[in-house]
C-alpha positions as CSV (number, residue, x, y, z in Angstrom):
1,M,159.8,265.6,-21.5
2,A,163.1,264.6,-22.4
3,R,166.3,266.3,-21.2
4,K,169.0,267.6,-23.7
5,H,172.4,265.8,-23.7
6,R,174.9,268.3,-22.5
7,P,178.6,267.4,-23.6
8,Q,180.8,267.3,-20.3
9,Q,182.8,270.3,-19.7
10,R,186.6,269.9,-19.4
11,S,189.1,272.5,-18.6
12,P,191.3,272.9,-21.5
13,L,194.9,271.7,-21.0
14,P,197.7,274.1,-21.1
15,R,199.2,274.7,-24.8
16,A,202.7,274.0,-23.0
17,L,202.0,270.1,-23.0
18,F,201.6,270.1,-26.8
19,F,204.0,272.3,-27.7
20,D,206.8,271.1,-30.0
21,E,209.5,273.5,-30.8
22,K,211.2,271.5,-33.5
23,A,207.7,271.3,-35.1
24,D,207.1,275.0,-34.5
25,R,210.6,276.3,-36.0
26,I,209.7,274.3,-39.0
27,R,206.6,275.8,-39.6
28,S,207.4,279.2,-38.6
29,C,210.8,279.6,-39.7
30,E,212.8,277.0,-41.7
31,S,209.6,276.3,-44.9
32,K,209.6,280.1,-44.9
33,D,211.8,282.6,-47.1
34,A,213.6,284.9,-45.1
35,H,213.6,288.7,-45.5
36,P,216.3,290.8,-44.0
37,S,213.9,293.7,-43.3
38,Y,209.7,294.5,-42.9
39,E,210.0,296.7,-45.5
40,V,211.5,294.0,-48.0
41,A,209.2,291.4,-47.1
42,R,206.5,293.8,-47.7
43,A,207.9,294.7,-51.0
44,H,208.0,290.9,-51.9
45,A,204.4,290.5,-51.0
46,L,203.2,293.3,-53.1
47,S,205.4,292.1,-56.2
48,N,203.3,288.8,-56.1
49,G,199.9,290.4,-55.3
50,M,199.4,289.4,-52.0
51,G,200.1,292.7,-50.3
52,D,196.2,292.5,-49.2
53,V,196.7,288.9,-48.0
54,L,200.1,288.5,-46.4
55,N,201.6,290.2,-43.3
56,A,205.2,290.3,-42.2
57,Y,206.5,289.2,-39.0
58,E,209.8,289.2,-37.3
59,C,211.1,285.9,-36.8
60,T,212.1,284.5,-33.0
61,Y,214.3,281.9,-34.5
62,C,216.3,283.5,-37.0
63,G,215.8,287.2,-36.3
64,Q,214.8,287.9,-40.1
65,W,211.4,288.6,-41.8
66,H,208.8,286.1,-43.2
67,L,205.5,286.5,-44.3
68,T,202.1,284.5,-43.1
69,R,198.3,284.9,-43.8
70,R,197.8,285.6,-40.3
71,R,196.7,289.0,-39.1
72,E,199.2,291.5,-37.9
73,Q,199.6,292.2,-34.2
74,A,199.2,295.3,-32.9
75,G,202.6,297.2,-32.6
76,R,203.8,295.3,-35.8
């Protein structure tokens, strides 16, 4: 009976080795519209008919609110 090939298990490298702050800033902040509050960001999503798809989050770079397709984290 032939043995099944099992791929080698490698330990995952820490994410920090691949983190690029400039790329993260562009992706999560500079390429998006900024809103002064959570309520304004949600209203913008709702007015575009995307209220059930887009979620608002407070940006760690600019302190304003952006919209994302990622699910809301607990605690808003």
